[in-house]
Structures are given as C-alpha cells and as structure tokens.
C-alpha positions, 0 to 999 in steps of 0.5 A: 835312349839306351836300353836301361832308360827304356827298361826304366820307362816301361817299369814306370808305366807298369807301376802306374797301373798297379799302385794301390790307394794305400801306396799312393795316399801314404807315400811321402810325395802325397804327404808333402803335397798335403803338408805344403797346402797346410803350411801355405794356408797357415803361414807356418813354414818354419814351425814344423807343421806336417801332414801325416797319412795313415792307413787303418781300415778298422770300422772304429778307426778315426778320420783325422785329428791334429795336435797343433804340430802334425795333422794325422789323416786316416786315408782308409776312413769310410767317408773317403773310401766311399767315393767312386774314383781315386780323384774324388778320394784324393779330394776328400783327403784334401778336405779333411786336411783343410778341416784340420788346418781350419781348426789351427787357423780359426779355433780359439783354443784358449777360450775353449779350455776356459769354457770346458774347465769352468763346466768341469768345476761346476759353472757355466761360461760365459754366463748361465743359460736363460729361457722364457719357456717354463720347462727349460727354466726348470731344466736350468734350475736343476742343472745349477743345483746339480753343479752347486753340489760339485758332483763329479759325475754330473760336472764331467758328463755335462762338460762332455756333452757340452764339448760334443755340442760345441764341437759340432758348432765349431766344425761348421764355423771353421769349415765355413771360414775355410771355404770363404778364405780358400774357395778352391780345392779346400772348399770342394773337398770339405763340401764333398765330405759334408755331402757324404757324411749327410748321406751316410747319417742313419735315419732317426728310426734307424738310430732308435732301432739300434738303441742309440742314446737320446743325447746321441740321436740329438747330436746327430740331428744337430750335426746333420742340420748344421752341415746340410740344413736338412735331416735324414727322415725317410721313415717319416718320424714325428716325435719329440726329437724333432721338437727339441731340434726345432727349439735348438735351431735359433741358437745354432743359426746365431752361433755357427757363423759368429766370429766370437767363440763365446757365442758358440759357448752361449749356444752350447749352454742353451742346447745342453739345458734344452736336452737336459732330460736326455743328459740325466740318464748319462749322468746316472750311467757315469755314476755307476761306472765310476763306482766300479772303476777309478774316478780318474777314468770318468772322462774316458767312460763318458766318451765311450758312452757317446763316441761310437754313436755320434757320426761325422764329428772330428775331435778338436785339436789338442796340444802336446802333453794335453795342453791347449794348442795356439791359434795361428796368427794368419787366422786371427788376421783373417777373422778381424779383416773379413767377418763371416756372413751368415749362411741360412739353411737354404744356402747350406742345402745349395752348397751340398747340392753343388758337391753332389754335382761334382760327384755326379759328374764322376759317374757310377754314383747312387742318387742322394736320398730325398730328405725333409726340411725341418720347418715345412716337412715337404719333399723338395727332391733333387735337381742336378746341375749339369752346367756346373763348372767347378770351384775355380781350381783347375789343377787338382787332377794334375796334382794327383796325376803328378804325384801318382807318376812320381810314386810310380817312378820311385817304385820303378827306380827302387825295383831297378836298383834291386835288380841291379844289386842282384846282378852285381851280387851274382857277378861278385859270387862268380869272381875267384878272389884268390887263396888269400880270401878263400871262404870269405863271402862278399856282399854288395850293398846298394841303397834302393831309396835315398832318404831326404837327409842325404840329399840335404847333406849333399846340397849343403856341401856340394857348392864348394866341391863343384867349383873344384870339379869345374876347375878340373873339367876346364883342364881335361875337357880340351883333351877329351874333345881333341880325342873325339874330334881328331886332328893332326898331331905335330912335333913327333919324334917318329912317324911316316910324314915329315913336317918340313916346317919343323926341320929346325927342331934340335930334338928331332920332333919333325914328324906329324900324324893325322888322327881320325875322329873317334866315337869311342870314349877313351876313359873309364874310371873306378874309385874304391874307398877304404871305409875301415874304422881307422879311416875315422882318424884325421878326417880321412873318410871326410877327405875321401868323401870330398874327393868322391864328390869332385870326381863323380861330378867331373866324370858326369859332366864330361860323360866319362863312365865312373863307378864308385865303391866303398868297402869294409868287413863285418860279421859275414865277410867283405861288405861292398857299398855301391855308390855309383854305377857305370850305367846307372840312370838313377839321378841319386848316385851323387847323394849316395856318396854322403853315406860314406863312413868309417865302419869295421875292418878292411880286406882290401884285396877282395874289394880291389879285385871286384872293382877291377873285374867291374872295370875290365868289362868296360869297352873304353881303351883306358881304364883308371882305378883309383884307390883311397886308403890309409895303407893299413889292410886289417882283417882276421887273417889278412894283415901285414906283409902277406896282405900287402903282397896280395895287393901288389899281386892284384895290381900286377895282374890287372895291369896286364889287363889294361887297368891303370891302378893308382893309389891316393893318400891322405897326409902321412899315409903316403909312405904306406901307400908307396910301400904297397903300390910302389909307383906314386900316390895322389895327395887328396888332403887339400881341396885347393890342390885336388884339381891340379893333382887330378889333372896330372893323373888323368893326363897321363892316361890320355896321351 
C-alpha cells in the first residue's frame, strides 16, 4: 500500500467519525437506498419513482409526502430526530418511505377524488349517512339541508373535515397493508414511527388548555386510537370527547382494514355527522374569512384552521399539476390476492408494544407513558419483552453502516482531490513559462466529485474502445514483461560477448548481452489535449476523447504511470483540466475523461510546459509526452509563427531533459503538426488503426 492509499484510508476513518445526520440522510447514497426500496415494492423500476431527502428543522415543516413520481422526506422531522440512535433514526425514515410507498400501492385515488369532489358540490358519496340515534339523525338533516343550499363555505369545510377523517383511516389501512406484505424493515420503521407519534400526542387536557378546536381534538383522538388502540389520557379527562369517540369506534373498526375504499368513505361520512356540532364553528369561521379574502383561497384557509392542530397525519399524495395520481398495479394485485384481516384494538396495542421493545433495546429511552383503554378505563401498564428477536430482516444495520462508509469514502476522496488540486496549483505557480507567457495566469481545474451522468456516458461508449486497448496491450505487454524479467539480448552489432552460432550472419549481428531484471518501470506517459473551440470542427474533440480513453485503459492495465490534461483559455488566462494523475488512487479518472469538450482559445506553450514539468519529476527512464491538437495556437497575443516557434523551443528544451514529445494529428491537421513539431505525427482519426499506430510509437521508446 503506497503512502497515498494510507492517507486516503486514514481520511475515510476520520470522516466516518464526523459525518452528521444531515450529511448522511441527505446524501445521494442514502437517497438511492430508499429509492431502491420504493421501486422494489411498487415494481416501478422504469417510471421515474425517486425518494428525495430534505433537511428542514423548522417546527412547522412537514414530514413526508409524494406526488406519485417523487417521495419527499424531511429527515429533520421531530419524529425521526426524537429517536436516541442513528440506527433508529434511519429505521424511522425507512418507515416514512414505506408509508408513502404504501399510498402509491394501496390507495384508490380515483375513488378519493370522486368522494371529495362530490362533497364539495354538496353531496355525500357513496351514500348519505344513516343513524338510529335521534340526535345523529338530526345532525344528518341539518347537514343535508346546508348542502342543498350549495353554500360554498359549508361544502368546503365539510369536505376538508371529511378529508382529514378519511386520511386518518386511509393511513392506518395502507400501513397495515404494507406491514403485511413487507414484514421486514418497512414494518419495523412504520411501527416505530407509530409508537413515537402516540407518545408525542398531547393529552386531552393539554389540547384543551392550548385551545385546540373541538374538531381537531377529536381528530387527534381518532388518530391515536387508530394507531395504538388507546389514547393519552393521563389527566383522567371524562367528558363529551370520549363519548363521541366511543360512538365513532364501530365505524373506525369496520373501515380501517377493509380493502374497499368506499367503506372508509362510508365511515368518514358517519363520523362527520357524529361530529357535526364541532364542525359548525369551523363553518362560521370560514364564512368570516371568505368575506375578508378571496373565495378561491377558502380551502387554504380551512387547512390553516386545522393543519397545525392535528398531529401525526401525513398528506395524501397529489399528482403533478394537482391531478390525482394512479394506484400502482402491484398494489391492485396484492389487494385482490390477499384480503387484509381485521386487527382489533388489543392487537394494535401489541404491535405498538413490539416497537417499544425495539427502542428499549437501544437504551437511553424515556419509558412509555401509561395510558387508559377507551372501553374499560383501567391502567394496564407496560410490559417489556426482553426476548424480542426482531422482525426477521437482519441487514438493516449493515445497510446503514455500508451507506455511512460510502459517504465517508466519498467525502475523504473529495478532500483528497481538493488537496491534490491545491498541490498542482502550487506547482503551476512555481513554473517559469517564458517570455511568451509573461503575466498569464495558469489555473488547474480538477473535478472533486464525478457526477453519475459522466459515469453513464463512459459505460455507454467504453466497450468498443476497451477492445482497441486490449489489442494495444497484446502488442506492448511482452516488451514490458521482457524489461522487468531481464534475459539475453541476441543479434547485436556491438558487444563484449561473441555468439559463435551467429557467425554466419552477413550483417555483423553476432554479439550478445545479458540484461539483468529491472524492478523499475521504464515508461511514463503524459497526454495533453487541445480543448480550444476549433477542436469542435470535424469531430476533433471526439477523436481526442476516444484516444484518451484507449490510452488511459492501456496504461492502467499494464501499470504504466499516466497523466492526462486538457487545456484552453478563458478570461483569467490558461485553464488546465486535470483528468488523470500519476499517483491518483481515485477510481473515477476514467470517467473524468468524458468531460472533455471544445471551449475557448488555446495557449499551447504554457500548457505544454506545465505537463512537461509534471513528467520531469517522474523516476521512469523513458518519458513520453503525446500532444493532441489541430495545430492552431490561438490566444490574445499568441498565434502565428511566434507561437509555433515557442512550441518548437519548448520541445527542444524538454527533449534535453529526457522527454520524448510526439504530436498526434486528426485527418488534415497533419501538415500543421509537421510544421510545428517537425518530426512525425500519429494519426488518431480511425479507431481501427489506433492500436497499430500507438504500438509503433511506444515500441520506439522501449528498445
């Protein structure tokens, strides 16, 4: 392991200790992890489904939502951040991802749109609620009379309240569906979140003291009962809220485990009628607000009245442009094949208890508050199951550690690349570029992070080019092997040892010499590519990129040190682009090559001197510098015969320092190349000829 590898490994270890929750959970690696889970569950591998992580620590920031194409999760939400360990916080985010995925799988959005649209127009769907109790019959009559009047405030308020109630029922249904079909990490995350939501739900008395609206208090009680089968009533409240809740329970228990969305609409209609006395004040407040503001803002006003007071409910998905999303086909198949069994309140309490055991095993937890059941008003307390063995998925922690290690590696490599760029820039600043480049600043550009788009582009074009590299390797590998292993050289014209078996040779080649094995690499290669605007003509830059990919793969495969630079000019002077470095331990250099492009002007002499200096510091005996250019130096004050003379002078100077400079030409540029560099050129236009031409060039310097 060389010093650079040791340095990078130490940097990775250091980064693992300092990565924050925000860096981990908003990283591309973690987003890909959640995205892969959502795609696998929905079967939507090619439909653009994506999990996007955000970080918004504001108290009123949302938790999670989806628009049917993207799942947005706020990793800073108070539910997730309340867990004591990073592992549990990750499980919580997986749970929210599972919840939104469950909506896409199991929610009937078409029916939901019909339900809410009907109520906004003054009608119940699928049917009017009906009761045997006289008081609730009166409520129904009042609601129907108000709907018949087509009063907008009444209809919109009823629709909003019904939406909140139906959303609570829908959340429980789709989560139960998800926990049944995906009993591993999705289920554990969902149950952990349900546990924490129930723990954080304010008590009835606390909600009364904070002046929550009557409807919001009832919605919170319904949500808590649906999630856990109990409510938080530590203060011992006894009053109408509990009476109304008990009347709602039969409708809740019949609806939350039904595969028919209409059953939840039916239950929501009845619960709205039961809570009519609590909805009427909201209607009056909506009317007052509508008189003061535009009627088109009515729905938003109603949400503002309720949104901050109803805890633990996530919004239903909405499609792009406000349209209803479509239910995933995988979910429809699952609903038909496996009807969901009913889960009574007692079993929901057991599920919450199982999640509590997971948290207890993590340590440093505050005990779950004791709660009262709705029906018998007793205090059952809490039992810890220390024999809990988990949900069956054993790789959750490994997944998190793998992602954490990947992010640490990415950060360390980024830091390493930044340090390398700084060192290269310092070296560039120390070079004297000659009178032709006085006052010209040289900037080193190196990508610290390589985007996936470049990797995908490389993978698309590489196979054909790698085949050309393999042919080149086949020709050169024996020469490099012979150099490293040593052996006897025969048929030499001069030497100290006479080979008597070659005395018949008429050309005088009858001497031999024994060459000792060499541990030194004999060859180092530099490639400098002109990225001026004129390289866009005739696909020149494309041929240059092609050659760079072949040469880089060839050198990497045979362990020949190589550096590759591109150059252009901009407003600040010469711009050098570092694509591959001699001692780089970053595996992304090959992908950086895909960033080559025709840019501005070109001050070839400054770029050539920098790469030549870079080569002179290498220990190899033979140093080969290949230039790819169109033979037209062109920058402010640098062009024509003076620029060409500068290039010939630089070539002569570094030839004395052991650097063999060879220019490559593309098609008709060979005459310009010959005029400037004088001795030969390498035609790189045809891919099929590239291995043969490169072989002849490299063999010249391995004799």
